[in-house]
N, C-alpha and C positions, 0 to 999 in steps of 0.2 A: 554567784551562783554556789549553792552548797557542794561541799566536796563529794558527797555521795552522789549526784548529778554529772559528775565530771564525765563518767564512763558513757554518758548518753549524745557526749559530744561529736559531732560526726567530722568535724574538720570546719565546715560551712557554717551550717546553722546549728542551733540547740534544739533537738527535737524531743520533747520530754517521753513521746510514747517509745522512743527506742532505747534498748539496753545493749550492755556490753555482753557479747556472747559468751556464755559460760563454757568451761573447758568441754562438757557434754557435747555442747552444739558446736563447737570448733572441731571436736573427733567425728563427727556425722559429717563435716561437710565434704570430705572427699568420696562421699557415696552418691554425689549430683553427677548425672552422666552426662555434661556438657562435653561437645567436641572440643578437644583442644586444639590450637591452631599449629597448622603442618610446620613442620620445620623449614625454613628456606635459606636457600644458599645464599653468597655474596651476593649475586645478581639480583636477587629478589624473587625467585622461582620456587615453589615448593619442592622439596627435597624428596625425590621418588625410593621406595624402598623394596627390597624383594620378599615376596610371600616365602616363609620357611617350609610350608606344605607344599603347593604348586609352581612355585618357582615363577610368579607373576609380578612385574614390576607395578607397584600403584603408590599412590599419595595419601598416607595415613591420616584421615579425618575425623575416627571416633576413638576413643578412649582404648576399646578391647583389639583395635588395629596394631596397636605397637604399646607395649608393656615392659618394663623391668623385672628382671628374674635373675637372682644370683650375680647382678653386676655386668649384664648384659641384657640386650633386647629382644624379646621374640615379637616377629612380624607376621601377621595373619592378614589376608586381603578381605577375608570373606567371615560370615559365619559358618558357613560350610566348613572352609578350612580351620575356624576354629574349633569347631565341634570334632573334626577328624583329631587334631593335636590333643582334645581332652578325651576322646572316646573312652580310651582304655583307663583311664585315671579313677580309683576307688577313694572316696574321701570321707571323713567324719567331720562334721560341720564344728566349728570351733565354740559355736552359741549353744545350740540346742543337742549337739553330741550325736545327731542324726547321719547314718550313712547314705550316701549318695554318689553319683556321678555327675561330675562337674561339666556343665555343658556352656555355661556363659561366661564371661571376663570376669564380669563382678562378682563370680562365687570364689575367685581364687586370689589370694593376696600374697605377693612375695615379697620378702624382706631379706636383710643380711641372715638373719639366724634359720632360714628356710619358708617355708609357705604355711600360711592358713586359709581354712576353708569356709564358706558360709554358704549354706543350702538355699537362700530365699533372701530378696530384698528386707524382710523383716528382721531376719537373723542380722543381715549387712548393717540396718539401722543401728542395733545395738551392740554390734561389736566394737570394741575399742584395740587400738594396736597393744599387743602384749610385749612386755620387755624380754620374756622369756630368760632373764639371766644374760641377754647379749647386748646389754647398754654399755657400750664403750666409749662413743664417740659424742661428744656435746660441745654444741655450739653457743657461746656466751654472746647473746644478741639484743639488739634495740636499736631502731634507726635513731632515737634520740640521743644526742651526746651528752656527758655530764652526767650519768646515771649509774656509774663504778664498774663498768664491763670489764676494764682492764684490772683494775684492783681485785676484783672479784677472780678474774682468769688465773693471774698470778698467784694468789692465796688459795684459791681452789687446788689447783695443781701443787703447790707447796704443801697443803695439809695432807692430800692423799699420798705425796712422795714420803711423807714423815711417817705414815702409817705403814709403809712397806710397799705400796703399789709403784710400779713402773709407768711414768707419765711423761706423755709427751705434751708441750706446750708450743701451739702453732698463733704464730701472730699473722692474721690475717688483716691486718691494718696498716696500710703504707705510713701511717706517720712512728710505726716502729717503737710504740710505748712501752710494749713488754720487754725487747732489748734495754731502754732507757732505764726501767724501772729494775731490772735486775744488773745494769750496770756491764752490758756484753754487747758486743757487735758482730755476728756471724761473718767470717770470710765469704760464706755462700748463704743464700737467703730464699724464701720462699719463689721468690722471681726464677731461681735457677732451677727449682724442681719442676714450676709449669712450663717455663717456655724452652729450657733446655733439657728437660727430662734428667736431671742430676739424680744421684741415688741420694736418699733420705740419710744415710749414715754418713755420706760426706759433707752434708750440710748443718747436722744439729750441733748444738754446743752445750755441752754437759754444764750446768750449774749447781746442781747440789745431788747430793746421791739420790738416784731413780727418778730425777727430774734433767729430762732434754729441751731444749727449747729450739724451736725452728724460727729463726727472726725473719722481720721484714722491713723493708727502706721505701723510699721513693720511687724505685723503681716498679714497686708492684703496679703503679698506675701504667707502665708501658706493658706489664703481664696482661691487663683485661684488655688490651687492644690486639693483644696475641690471641686471649682466648675469643674474641670476637670473631675471630676467622675460622673457629672450629666449629664442625657441624653440631656436634654434642658440646655446646660451648659452657653447659653449666654443670658438666661432669667431668672435665678435666682434672681437677684437684682429687676426686674419687679414684679416678684412673691411675693416678700417679701415686696416692699414698695407701689406698686400701690394704693392697699385697705387703707394705713395706711396715705398715703398723702393726700387724699382727701379735708381735712379741710385748706391745704394750697394753698395760691393764686399762688405762685409760688417756684419750687424747683431748685435751680442752683446746677449742679453737677460739681467740680473741677476735670479733669481728667488727669492723669499722662501722660507726653511727651512719650509715648511709645504705639504699637500697640499690646495690651494684650488682655487678656480675661477679665480681668475687665473693659476694656474701651469697649469691645464689649457689655458687660452686661450694661456699662453706655450710650452706644448709642441705644440699644436697649430699654432702658426703656424710654430714652428722646424722645420728640416730635418735639425738634429743636435743631439745632447745631450754636452756636457763636464761630466763629474761629477768636482768637488773631493773627494776625502777625505782627510782628516788621518789622519797616521799613528798612530792611538790605536785603543784596544778598541771604545769604543763607536762610532766612524765605520764599524768595519769589519762591526760588526753591523748597522749601518742600511744596508748596500749592497743586499741582497735586495731592500728596500722600494721602491728607486730603480728596479730592474730590474723590479720588478712594475709600477710605475707606467708606465713606457714600453711594457712588453708591454699593459697596459690601454688606453693612447693608442691603441694600434694596432689592437686589438682592438674596443674599445667606439667610441672616436671615427672609425674607420675612416682615419686619419691615419699613413702612413709616416714613421717619424721615425728615425734612425738613432742608434745609440750611438755618439758620435764619439770618445770616449775616456776613461779614467778617469784622474785626475791627483793622484796622492798628494803632499798638501802637509805642511806642519811637518816634514818630514823631517830627523831630527837623526841623522847617522852615529854619534854618540857612544851611542846608546841603543839597547838591544837589543830593544825594543818597536817602534822604528822601523824595523830592519832585517828584522825577521819580518814586519811589516805590509807593506812593500815586495814581501818574496818571496811571500806570500801572493795580493796582487793581480796581480804578473806571474804566478804560477801560473794564478791565475782568468781573467784576460783577456789574456794573452799579448800580442799586439803592440797589444791596445787599452790597456793600460797604457802610460800617457807617461811621460816621464822626470820623475823628481820635483821639485818646489819646496822647497828646503831652507829649514831655520828662519833665519830673517835678520832682527836686530832693525830695520833700516832699512825692511823691509815695514811694520812696525808703525808708525814714525815717520812715512811718508809722508804717511799721512791728516790728521795733526797738521799738517803742513806745506802740505796742500791741494795737493800735487804726486804725480805718477806716481813710480813708483821710478827712472824712467829720467832723471829730472829731479833727484831728490834725491841718489842714490848710483847714476849709470851703471855704476859698475865694479862694484858688489855682487854677491853671489851671487844675490839675488834679482833683479837686472836681467838676470843672465846667464840665469838659467832661464826667466824669462818672455820672454826674446828667444828663447831654444830653442822655447818654446811656440808663439811667433808663426811661426816657421819651419817647425813641422809643420803649424798650420792654413793657413799660405800652400799649403801643397802640394796641401791639401785643396780649396783653392778654385777656381772657375771659372777655367781655364787660360788662356782668352781673355782673360778680364778682367784676369787678373795680368800677363800679358805685356804688355797695354796700359800698366798702371801703371808696371812696370818701364822 
């Protein structure tokens, strides 16, 4: 099957009429008003909530009844209570710039940098998440292993740190490959932050100037069991780290190649997702699942996370499969497809030397490619913070 048709593969059958969702299609996924599944207690019964307006206990079954704002949830039992809560708000539509009074839940989008307002469903369908100079937390994520997630996480963090930004690199993978790549083992890890509520400053290891690392190990599997007991099980990482990472210019999360509760926490904490995709057949097949996961985080977990970009890795200009794969990604994602990281043996040697690519081979293609990635990410970060860094 031609590489250009890979994105049509659903995982079960090949359907020529189906194509990979574009970033624009993905961005509009969150406007579908399907009722989320009620949060359940360990007993299996739906979790009851209390209305912020009238004090009535109820089970949230519609999106507007329970939404995230500024790190906490707003709960309303009915449209009448929703209208009361929003009645005194006057806003300007982020798309058409019309002044209006919000009355429905879809008209308000809350994120870490504040709120945005949409006056109609038409404007909501046109709206895309605005970075607003507030992008500071990036999850490096792909369900498939072997796509260069850890290599990308380590070297992106190192590139940003060398540019003067203060960076926190979080290893959210129990294999602990970030620590292994840099030759460190923290006395306390992400497990201690999640389970024991340990302070971040007591757990991080400073490995380079401007670069701190929060390591992980096999105990992270036990942490997932702890997370499963929580009511808001997908938001524990955000609750633990959001306020403690304010002094960092960038937080990079190296995610495991799995659809796990830990990855749900990472995606809910992140503001943007960077997806490394190896230039081969199977990696392209798995892109659809990554997009579906991001859409589900938006819909089910009510968290607006942006597809920051797709990063082609292991690009070999000598191979036709690499060229075809890059062309497919560029057609599907357009400006969201970032410049590729070329195949480079130095990138594979760097972890063995416990060094970043910039320390081992600063003039290599790998170093040049990750420096370019760092420049692009820098453009996406808070301009005020970056101006201060510069």
